[in-house]
Backbone as CSV, one residue per row, in Angstrom:
resi,resn,N_x,N_y,N_z,CA_x,CA_y,CA_z,C_x,C_y,C_z
1,MET,29.180,19.555,81.035,30.274,19.550,79.978,31.607,19.174,80.770
2,THR,32.131,18.188,80.276,33.269,17.339,80.883,34.588,18.251,80.706
3,THR,35.341,18.252,81.653,36.539,19.086,81.528,37.532,18.423,80.566
4,ALA,38.323,19.073,79.453,39.106,18.529,78.387,40.109,19.755,78.309
5,PRO,41.226,19.387,77.767,42.323,20.460,77.440,41.806,21.453,76.528
6,LEU,42.071,22.717,76.654,41.515,23.753,75.963,42.310,23.840,74.606
7,THR,41.688,24.207,73.539,42.313,24.453,72.329,42.109,25.828,71.963
8,ARG,42.960,26.760,71.241,42.637,28.017,70.722,41.911,28.110,69.710
9,GLY,40.779,28.784,69.709,39.759,28.710,68.464,39.268,29.934,67.854
10,ARG,37.807,30.168,67.669,37.281,31.147,67.078,37.373,32.457,67.968
11,LEU,37.463,32.246,69.261,37.449,33.295,70.258,38.675,33.736,70.864
12,ALA,39.636,33.217,70.413,41.034,33.703,70.806,41.226,35.099,70.838
13,GLY,41.757,35.630,71.999,42.109,36.932,72.203,40.810,37.811,72.582
14,ARG,39.539,37.116,72.677,38.447,37.998,73.295,38.142,37.788,74.889
15,VAL,37.953,38.900,75.439,37.693,38.839,76.761,36.200,38.912,76.872
16,ILE,35.436,37.874,77.475,33.952,37.815,77.516,33.523,37.572,78.916
17,ILE,32.725,38.631,79.497,32.106,38.477,80.761,30.958,37.663,80.589
18,VAL,30.740,36.641,81.503,29.449,35.726,81.553,28.909,35.971,83.053
19,THR,27.416,36.404,83.037,26.944,36.512,84.396,26.192,35.282,84.604
20,GLY,26.072,34.910,86.045,25.431,33.754,86.368,26.260,32.646,86.051
21,ALA,27.563,32.593,85.971,28.418,31.636,85.559,28.936,30.845,86.634
22,GLY,28.400,30.848,87.860,28.899,29.911,88.974,28.304,28.678,88.825
23,GLN,27.180,28.406,87.949,26.666,27.223,88.301,25.515,26.872,87.026
24,GLY,24.958,25.640,86.855,24.173,25.679,85.798,24.446,25.757,84.411
25,ILE,23.559,26.557,83.515,23.818,26.831,82.231,24.757,27.849,82.149
26,GLY,25.028,28.846,83.083,26.008,29.804,82.899,27.437,29.211,83.075
27,LYS,27.631,28.184,83.861,28.867,27.649,83.955,29.200,26.744,82.842
28,VAL,28.117,26.182,81.966,28.603,25.464,80.931,28.946,26.629,79.726
29,TYR,28.256,27.721,79.676,28.666,28.990,78.782,29.894,29.096,78.889
30,ALA,30.371,29.509,80.252,31.788,29.907,80.328,32.744,29.120,80.030
31,LEU,32.536,27.517,80.294,33.504,26.451,79.781,33.627,26.412,78.409
32,GLY,32.337,26.650,77.836,32.383,26.533,76.328,33.097,27.513,75.536
33,LEU,32.939,28.858,76.113,33.554,29.948,75.669,35.029,29.815,75.663
34,ALA,35.370,29.273,76.879,37.003,29.202,77.144,37.555,28.065,76.224
35,ALA,36.827,27.081,76.044,37.113,25.958,75.205,37.452,26.442,73.610
36,GLU,36.803,27.524,73.278,36.967,28.184,71.958,37.999,29.182,72.098
37,GLY,38.721,29.419,73.239,39.965,30.213,73.138,39.666,31.624,73.970
38,ALA,38.414,31.724,74.327,37.979,33.074,74.887,38.606,33.232,76.485
39,THR,39.069,34.590,76.807,39.422,34.861,78.193,38.039,35.072,78.978
40,VAL,37.676,34.344,79.855,36.461,34.254,80.532,36.531,35.105,81.969
41,VAL,35.611,36.063,81.991,35.438,36.831,83.222,34.071,36.215,83.847
42,ALA,34.019,35.491,84.796,32.993,34.495,85.215,32.531,35.544,86.493
43,THR,31.193,35.759,86.593,30.559,36.509,87.605,29.286,35.817,87.958
44,ASP,28.933,36.120,89.156,27.777,35.330,89.743,27.537,36.069,91.120
45,LEU,26.231,35.730,91.671,25.836,36.244,92.979,26.644,35.568,93.968
46,PHE,26.953,34.332,93.823,27.690,33.386,94.598,29.013,33.308,94.092
47,ASP,29.989,32.738,94.636,31.433,32.758,94.318,31.626,31.832,92.982
48,PRO,31.980,32.620,91.979,32.172,31.874,90.806,33.621,31.347,90.605
49,ALA,34.445,31.514,91.684,35.988,31.268,91.558,36.115,29.803,91.182
50,PRO,35.345,28.732,91.620,35.775,27.292,91.159,35.388,27.171,89.561
51,VAL,34.665,27.893,88.931,34.617,27.806,87.497,35.797,28.475,86.866
52,ALA,36.121,29.657,87.377,37.403,30.131,86.592,38.669,29.138,86.865
53,ALA,38.611,28.627,88.115,39.755,27.505,88.507,39.712,26.422,87.584
54,GLN,38.562,26.039,87.118,38.543,24.992,86.383,38.870,25.375,84.884
55,ILE,38.580,26.497,84.433,39.148,26.811,83.227,40.662,26.839,83.059
56,VAL,41.243,27.483,84.042,42.793,27.674,84.318,43.271,26.257,84.412
57,ALA,42.748,25.448,85.179,43.161,24.137,85.103,43.374,23.449,83.965
58,ALA,42.544,23.681,82.997,42.323,23.056,81.623,43.372,23.767,80.737
59,GLY,43.823,24.815,81.013,44.865,25.640,80.359,44.447,26.636,79.756
60,GLY,43.316,27.365,80.089,42.556,28.592,79.645,42.929,29.722,80.504
61,THR,42.273,30.672,79.959,42.535,31.848,80.978,41.024,32.410,81.423
62,ALA,41.220,32.795,82.885,39.875,33.214,83.409,40.159,33.857,84.693
63,MET,39.121,34.863,84.983,39.164,35.546,86.290,37.591,35.567,86.871
64,SER,37.463,35.688,88.017,36.281,35.621,88.521,35.863,36.727,89.521
65,GLY,34.511,37.274,89.570,34.223,38.359,90.564,32.810,38.200,90.894
66,ALA,32.622,38.065,92.217,31.085,37.910,92.718,30.387,38.974,92.562
67,ALA,29.291,39.222,92.180,28.392,40.450,92.023,26.930,39.966,91.694
68,ASP,26.018,41.002,92.421,24.693,41.071,92.069,24.451,41.834,90.946
69,VAL,23.863,41.421,89.795,23.763,41.991,88.517,22.856,43.168,88.671
70,THR,22.148,43.234,89.855,21.167,44.593,89.873,21.883,45.506,90.849
71,ASP,23.179,45.255,91.197,23.995,46.318,92.023,24.969,46.962,90.813
72,ALA,24.705,48.128,90.558,25.437,48.767,89.333,26.851,49.016,89.768
73,PRO,27.209,49.467,90.962,28.562,49.587,91.373,29.386,48.143,91.527
74,ALA,28.679,47.250,91.895,29.164,45.717,91.744,29.478,45.362,90.473
75,VAL,28.681,45.481,89.552,28.843,45.392,88.217,29.980,46.078,87.559
76,ARG,30.059,47.225,87.851,31.106,48.186,87.195,32.425,47.636,87.935
77,SER,32.603,47.164,89.159,33.605,46.632,89.772,34.378,45.503,89.016
78,VAL,33.310,44.695,88.687,33.862,43.318,87.672,34.282,43.825,86.363
79,VAL,33.692,44.805,85.724,34.259,45.269,84.437,35.507,45.965,84.610
80,ASP,35.615,46.724,85.502,36.784,47.630,85.825,37.888,46.267,86.096
81,GLY,37.825,45.613,86.754,38.605,44.338,87.185,39.063,43.579,85.911
82,ALA,38.175,43.445,84.916,38.521,42.812,83.654,39.414,43.789,82.766
83,ILE,39.182,45.206,82.993,39.719,45.973,82.010,41.186,46.145,82.755
84,GLU,41.186,46.109,83.915,42.489,46.279,84.793,43.435,45.188,84.287
85,ARG,42.943,43.925,84.232,43.883,42.754,83.821,44.000,42.426,82.537
86,TYR,42.960,42.754,81.766,43.073,42.128,80.297,42.953,43.392,79.301
87,GLY,42.702,44.691,79.746,42.806,45.783,79.038,41.602,45.850,77.848
88,ALA,40.449,45.131,77.821,39.427,45.109,77.043,38.310,44.192,77.391
89,VAL,37.360,44.581,76.963,36.099,43.585,77.061,35.227,43.548,75.722
90,HIS,35.389,42.511,75.086,34.895,42.220,73.953,33.602,41.738,73.796
91,GLY,33.172,40.967,74.858,31.666,40.160,74.852,31.057,40.369,76.175
92,LEU,29.719,40.476,76.258,29.095,40.269,77.613,27.797,39.264,77.143
93,VAL,27.612,38.258,78.127,26.724,37.258,78.033,25.697,37.371,79.255
94,ASN,24.480,38.026,79.148,23.588,38.313,80.041,23.037,37.084,80.374
95,ASN,23.593,36.196,81.215,22.842,34.836,81.511,22.252,34.841,82.899
96,ALA,22.578,35.864,83.687,22.044,35.607,85.092,20.584,35.949,85.254
97,ALA,19.717,35.122,85.803,18.375,35.314,86.005,17.871,34.385,87.065
98,ILE,16.504,34.848,87.536,15.714,34.048,88.551,14.784,33.017,87.603
99,PHE,14.784,31.828,87.933,13.865,31.015,87.299,13.659,29.751,88.214
100,THR,14.702,29.092,88.539,14.682,27.632,89.246,13.960,27.778,90.481
101,VAL,13.897,28.978,91.233,13.343,29.052,92.616,12.058,29.531,92.691
102,LEU,11.305,29.794,91.485,10.094,30.148,91.181,9.136,29.046,91.312
103,SER,7.898,29.068,92.000,6.891,28.089,91.662,5.792,28.525,90.774
104,ARG,5.340,27.563,90.115,4.436,27.802,88.930,3.086,28.125,89.705
105,LYS,2.403,29.322,89.264,1.099,29.718,89.677,0.585,30.602,88.735
106,PRO,-0.676,30.716,88.808,-1.562,31.658,87.816,-1.143,33.088,88.319
107,PHE,-1.025,33.849,87.230,-0.550,35.250,87.400,-1.210,36.014,88.490
108,TYR,-2.507,35.773,88.830,-3.108,36.422,89.933,-2.897,35.819,91.404
109,GLU,-1.998,34.845,91.400,-1.437,34.704,92.750,-0.108,34.779,93.189
110,ILE,0.687,35.556,91.833,1.780,35.989,91.970,1.939,37.177,93.051
111,ASP,2.872,37.119,94.006,2.843,38.394,94.816,3.543,39.493,94.304
112,SER,3.265,40.532,94.480,3.786,41.722,93.925,5.321,41.804,94.160
113,ASP,5.829,41.507,95.470,7.226,41.690,95.522,8.145,40.734,94.859
114,GLU,7.344,39.467,94.688,8.246,38.347,93.667,7.948,39.000,92.347
115,TRP,7.103,39.474,91.807,7.125,39.950,90.491,8.055,41.087,90.331
116,ASP,8.399,41.978,91.173,9.402,42.965,91.090,10.679,42.470,91.324
117,ARG,10.931,41.557,91.980,12.284,40.800,92.162,12.488,40.130,90.833
118,VAL,11.576,39.415,90.274,12.141,38.763,88.965,12.213,39.822,87.673
119,MET,11.595,40.911,87.747,11.941,41.858,86.795,13.144,42.584,87.125
120,GLN,13.472,42.758,88.375,14.697,43.521,88.645,15.874,42.537,88.369
121,VAL,15.890,41.294,88.609,17.153,40.626,88.196,17.206,40.265,86.479
122,ASN,16.054,39.901,86.057,16.029,39.205,84.570,16.049,40.184,83.791
123,THR,15.337,41.629,84.103,15.611,42.560,83.133,16.329,43.726,83.483
124,ARG,16.295,44.263,84.708,17.168,45.341,84.970,18.696,44.851,85.086
125,GLY,18.853,43.502,85.383,20.244,43.101,85.540,20.948,43.191,84.294
126,SER,20.216,42.803,83.212,20.834,42.915,81.802,21.137,44.376,81.541
127,PHE,20.067,45.169,81.861,20.224,46.686,81.516,21.566,47.128,82.258
128,GLU,21.846,46.752,83.588,22.946,47.196,84.296,24.301,46.857,83.676
129,CYS,24.110,45.451,83.442,25.386,44.923,82.791,25.746,45.638,81.522
130,ALA,24.904,45.736,80.649,25.045,46.301,79.407,25.628,47.811,79.335
131,LYS,25.101,48.602,80.334,25.411,49.871,80.577,26.835,49.971,81.002
132,ALA,27.252,49.024,81.731,28.593,48.755,82.118,29.649,48.571,81.306
133,VAL,29.317,47.880,80.278,30.507,47.562,79.309,30.236,48.470,78.030
134,VAL,29.236,49.023,77.886,29.053,49.927,76.418,30.085,50.950,76.207
135,PRO,30.620,51.570,77.294,31.539,52.835,77.247,32.937,52.128,76.651
136,ILE,33.213,50.986,77.145,34.519,50.207,76.552,34.290,49.656,75.236
137,MET,33.279,49.136,74.814,32.978,48.746,73.616,32.846,49.916,72.608
138,ARG,32.325,51.036,72.964,32.333,52.198,72.258,33.612,52.756,71.814
139,ALA,34.464,52.650,72.821,35.970,53.138,72.711,36.462,52.218,71.635
140,GLN,36.355,50.994,71.766,36.844,49.855,71.113,36.251,49.966,69.608
141,GLN,35.027,50.574,69.528,34.226,50.498,68.178,33.983,48.987,67.801
142,TYR,33.745,48.051,68.856,33.412,46.704,68.620,32.955,46.065,69.898
143,GLY,32.038,45.169,69.674,31.444,44.364,71.038,30.511,43.304,70.652
144,LYS,30.364,42.504,71.462,29.126,41.730,71.249,28.372,41.426,72.771
145,ILE,27.058,41.887,72.640,26.331,41.758,73.850,25.227,40.435,73.377
146,VAL,25.472,39.671,74.315,24.396,38.345,74.003,23.373,38.353,75.166
147,ASN,22.107,38.752,74.955,21.264,38.565,76.008,20.547,37.252,75.925
148,VAL,19.868,36.751,77.046,19.409,35.469,77.130,17.814,35.587,77.598
149,ALA,16.880,35.211,76.671,15.683,35.295,76.791,15.097,33.703,77.182
150,SER,13.928,33.344,76.526,13.415,32.051,76.743,12.311,31.875,75.611
151,GLY,12.194,30.654,75.206,11.148,30.273,74.390,9.813,30.573,74.703
152,THR,9.478,30.617,76.020,8.369,30.682,76.732,7.698,31.867,76.324
153,LEU,8.345,32.998,76.010,7.686,34.322,75.378,6.987,34.017,74.270
154,PHE,7.517,33.199,73.273,6.802,33.055,72.198,5.620,32.108,72.291
155,LYS,5.505,31.337,73.458,4.213,30.377,73.664,3.190,31.032,74.492
156,GLY,3.505,32.176,75.415,2.782,32.585,76.404,2.545,31.421,77.319
157,SER,3.589,30.661,77.813,3.525,29.751,78.785,2.761,30.038,79.962
158,THR,2.058,29.234,80.540,1.344,29.548,81.836,2.051,29.081,83.102
159,GLY,1.647,29.764,84.163,2.269,29.512,85.336,3.400,30.238,85.750
160,MET,3.988,31.233,84.761,5.297,31.843,85.183,5.273,33.026,84.434
161,MET,4.033,33.911,84.698,3.881,35.245,83.804,4.945,36.134,83.994
162,HIS,5.508,36.227,85.273,6.459,37.258,85.630,7.737,36.855,85.033
163,TYR,8.035,35.577,84.967,9.420,35.196,84.292,9.123,35.274,82.699
164,VAL,7.915,35.031,82.041,7.796,34.979,80.475,7.958,36.632,80.272
165,ALA,7.214,37.438,80.984,7.115,38.913,80.915,8.582,39.573,80.909
166,SER,9.529,38.981,81.832,10.933,39.569,81.891,11.445,39.179,80.667
167,LYS,11.439,38.014,80.376,12.050,37.404,79.046,11.523,38.196,77.706
168,GLY,10.316,38.651,77.803,9.833,39.361,76.711,10.492,40.706,76.515
169,ALA,10.746,41.273,77.741,11.357,42.541,78.010,12.908,42.561,77.352
170,VAL,13.648,41.541,77.572,14.922,41.245,77.218,14.773,41.454,75.676
171,VAL,14.027,40.874,74.945,13.892,40.702,73.531,13.833,42.078,72.910
172,ALA,12.819,42.941,73.669,12.571,44.278,73.315,13.841,45.201,73.581
173,MET,14.673,45.006,74.783,15.718,45.771,75.007,16.810,45.387,74.042
174,THR,16.797,44.132,73.523,17.875,43.612,72.546,17.713,44.835,71.197
175,ARG,16.399,44.681,70.740,16.294,45.493,69.529,16.394,47.011,69.764
176,VAL,16.177,47.454,71.017,16.419,49.009,71.206,18.082,49.070,71.094
177,MET,18.711,48.118,71.946,20.119,48.355,71.906,20.851,48.232,70.843
178,ALA,20.344,47.168,69.939,21.032,47.000,68.370,21.047,48.398,67.687
179,ARG,19.771,49.137,67.789,19.530,50.165,67.080,20.562,51.211,67.663
180,GLU,20.645,51.571,68.916,21.268,52.571,69.298,22.912,52.427,69.450
181,LEU,23.243,51.157,69.124,24.657,50.697,69.335,25.166,50.543,67.964
182,GLY,24.456,50.391,67.113,24.959,49.952,65.745,26.074,50.844,65.008
183,ASN,26.127,52.078,65.431,26.976,53.040,64.824,28.401,52.675,65.440
184,ASP,28.408,52.001,66.706,29.545,51.931,67.478,30.265,50.630,67.226
185,GLY,29.648,49.826,66.215,30.167,48.535,66.093,29.766,47.332,66.933
186,ILE,28.872,47.654,67.544,28.520,46.687,68.713,27.253,45.820,68.325
187,CYS,27.369,44.432,68.299,26.228,43.505,67.959,25.432,43.211,69.149
188,VAL,24.321,43.369,69.227,23.374,42.960,70.275,22.339,41.980,69.909
189,ASN,22.451,40.668,70.551,21.447,39.625,70.011,21.023,38.862,71.182
190,THR,19.903,37.917,70.933,19.459,37.175,71.996,19.371,35.697,71.694
191,ILE,19.722,34.880,72.541,19.590,33.374,72.576,18.128,33.114,73.458
192,ALA,17.285,32.436,72.773,16.075,32.087,73.546,16.072,30.589,73.750
193,PRO,16.598,30.031,74.804,16.763,28.552,74.897,15.181,28.062,75.137
194,GLY,15.020,26.871,74.755,13.901,25.987,75.490,14.060,25.484,76.843
195,PHE,13.160,24.687,77.482,13.444,24.378,78.869,14.725,23.460,78.541
196,THR,15.623,23.666,79.532,17.045,23.248,79.284,17.206,22.198,80.700
197,GLU,17.552,21.153,80.598,17.808,20.028,81.624,19.283,20.302,82.333
198,SER,19.438,21.220,83.357,20.604,21.276,83.922,20.523,21.133,85.465
199,GLU,21.749,21.016,86.017,21.687,20.782,87.534,20.877,21.705,88.240
200,MET,20.475,22.808,87.714,19.571,23.786,88.447,18.188,23.676,88.217
201,ALA,17.755,22.703,87.350,16.233,22.699,86.871,15.315,22.692,88.072
202,GLY,15.735,21.857,89.049,14.876,21.895,90.133,13.529,21.105,89.934
203,GLU,12.422,21.686,90.413,11.093,21.043,90.373,10.384,21.381,88.944
204,HIS,10.994,22.209,88.174,10.605,22.387,86.786,10.933,21.268,85.867
205,ALA,11.673,20.319,86.187,11.926,19.388,85.712,10.739,18.370,85.230
206,LYS,9.800,18.426,86.301,8.658,17.555,85.985,7.852,17.970,85.113
207,TYR,7.963,19.207,84.473,6.940,19.821,83.429,7.699,19.548,82.038
208,SER,8.700,18.927,81.917,9.687,19.058,80.761,9.066,18.144,79.578
209,GLN,8.507,17.075,79.870,7.991,16.111,78.747,6.990,16.744,77.832
210,PRO,5.964,17.663,78.250,5.228,18.093,77.163,6.168,19.007,76.413
211,THR,7.179,19.629,76.713,7.922,20.702,75.904,8.848,19.580,74.928
212,VAL,9.311,18.506,75.405,9.935,17.495,74.512,8.996,16.964,73.572
213,ASP,7.883,16.904,73.927,6.915,16.129,72.856,6.430,17.374,71.806
214,SER,6.754,18.387,72.124,6.459,19.593,71.248,7.455,19.877,70.357
215,ARG,8.748,19.328,70.420,9.784,19.613,69.667,10.055,18.755,68.330
216,CYS,10.665,19.190,67.358,10.905,18.617,66.249,11.872,17.333,66.644
217,PHE,12.809,17.842,67.458,13.704,16.828,67.808,13.153,16.373,69.291
218,LYS,12.737,15.077,69.453,12.059,14.816,70.538,12.789,14.226,71.596
219,ARG,13.948,14.911,72.406,14.724,14.663,73.331,14.980,15.911,74.346
220,PRO,15.303,15.726,75.404,15.511,16.630,76.379,16.843,17.740,75.660
221,GLU,16.596,19.116,76.118,17.729,19.930,75.835,18.629,20.069,76.941
222,THR,19.958,19.905,76.642,20.932,20.034,77.635,21.620,21.563,77.315
223,PRO,22.396,21.995,78.439,23.158,23.131,78.308,24.016,23.251,76.901
224,ASP,24.808,21.951,76.687,25.702,21.915,75.614,24.917,22.340,74.393
225,ASP,23.696,22.044,74.151,23.027,22.421,72.925,22.914,23.810,72.584
226,LEU,23.185,24.730,73.592,23.070,26.176,73.373,24.491,26.780,73.189
227,VAL,25.559,26.024,73.382,26.952,26.598,73.390,27.210,27.027,72.015
228,GLY,27.094,26.275,70.874,27.479,26.713,69.473,26.795,27.785,69.194
229,THR,25.543,28.117,69.435,24.924,29.419,69.096,25.511,30.489,69.785
230,LEU,25.853,30.256,70.990,26.514,31.313,71.813,27.984,31.707,71.194
231,ILE,28.734,30.610,70.871,30.182,30.876,70.174,29.851,31.717,68.918
232,PHE,29.025,31.392,68.138,28.557,32.105,66.813,28.357,33.504,67.143
233,LEU,27.572,33.789,68.131,27.167,35.159,68.328,28.262,35.955,69.121
234,CYS,29.204,35.463,69.668,30.364,36.157,70.267,31.523,36.135,69.279
235,ALA,31.618,35.346,68.131,32.620,35.308,67.273,32.602,36.292,66.112
236,ALA,33.537,36.421,65.302,33.737,37.391,64.142,32.500,36.976,63.109
237,GLU,32.278,35.725,63.000,31.364,35.185,61.934,29.827,36.050,61.902
238,SER,29.460,36.507,63.154,28.378,37.086,63.352,28.428,38.684,63.326
239,ASP,29.562,39.041,62.986,29.691,40.563,62.970,28.685,41.402,62.098
240,PHE,27.835,40.611,61.272,26.812,41.561,60.556,25.492,41.078,61.075
241,VAL,25.382,40.461,62.098,24.097,40.185,62.875,23.772,41.017,64.314
242,THR,22.681,41.482,64.034,22.357,42.330,65.328,20.794,42.416,65.293
243,GLY,20.295,42.629,66.549,19.137,42.864,66.973,17.996,41.590,66.723
244,GLN,18.860,40.420,66.724,18.019,39.031,66.503,17.837,38.251,67.547
245,THR,16.882,37.514,67.556,16.616,36.595,68.615,16.611,34.996,68.087
246,ILE,17.591,34.455,68.308,17.606,32.829,67.935,17.278,31.991,69.015
247,VAL,16.149,31.309,68.611,15.692,30.216,69.474,16.337,28.892,69.203
248,VAL,16.729,28.354,70.522,17.412,27.117,70.309,16.696,26.063,71.202
249,ASP,15.869,25.414,70.707,14.972,24.684,71.511,14.577,23.281,70.861
250,GLY,15.413,22.931,69.782,14.889,21.598,69.233,13.619,21.760,68.353
251,GLY,13.393,22.897,67.983,12.220,23.017,67.034,10.768,22.851,67.734
252,SER,10.575,23.494,69.089,9.382,23.538,69.660,8.691,24.861,69.200
253,VAL,9.550,25.996,69.190,8.887,27.417,68.777,9.445,27.290,67.141
254,LEU,8.825,27.679,66.215,9.127,28.187,64.922,8.751,29.425,64.528
255,HIS,9.726,30.155,64.304,9.429,31.583,63.869,10.335,32.326,63.047
């Protein structure tokens, strides 16, 4: 996404935390939300300050905080910082995940430690972040939690069983959270992207052509293709949408 002057839009007045916002798709999410008027709290395992600075330079409002999403105290510190500065948290985008560093292999060759690490980040990370924001959203009687899964879980994609399983768990968690938080006015939904060509795609890019061929729209998916759905799920237009998984992959998965 190119930097452009920001305009106040559908997310004006909303404070939204984006995990994994320091690079790749998460960076595009943060910039896209800011362009629609959101105050963005960018967090990542690595320093997300440059992303926040880019938003501010374009006329938006943002802060950053480095945190490992599996570290509950670190996650709470980011949330507390957002409350201290802005007084509210209206949205959480659970984007942080392990994917690009993984090598494809049959499930019986996946090391147990690697399995545990993928589950820890991709599944427990979303759990920890959601737990951290729920007390605030309950007090507000309003909130938007957007989890990020993957179209691979609908296909049973081979060579990445731990990743696929972790994203299947995210969908299951979304459904439970939607049931448990509905009375508090909190919407919980999931975006399931297809394979997305970003700066972080790494060696997985060489597997992209079969995915492109399987789509209704025969072209690569870019991070910008996901931003419109994310904005919808963070905006007032989706206040009666919860527990849903929206696949954004150009029509590879039809469900």
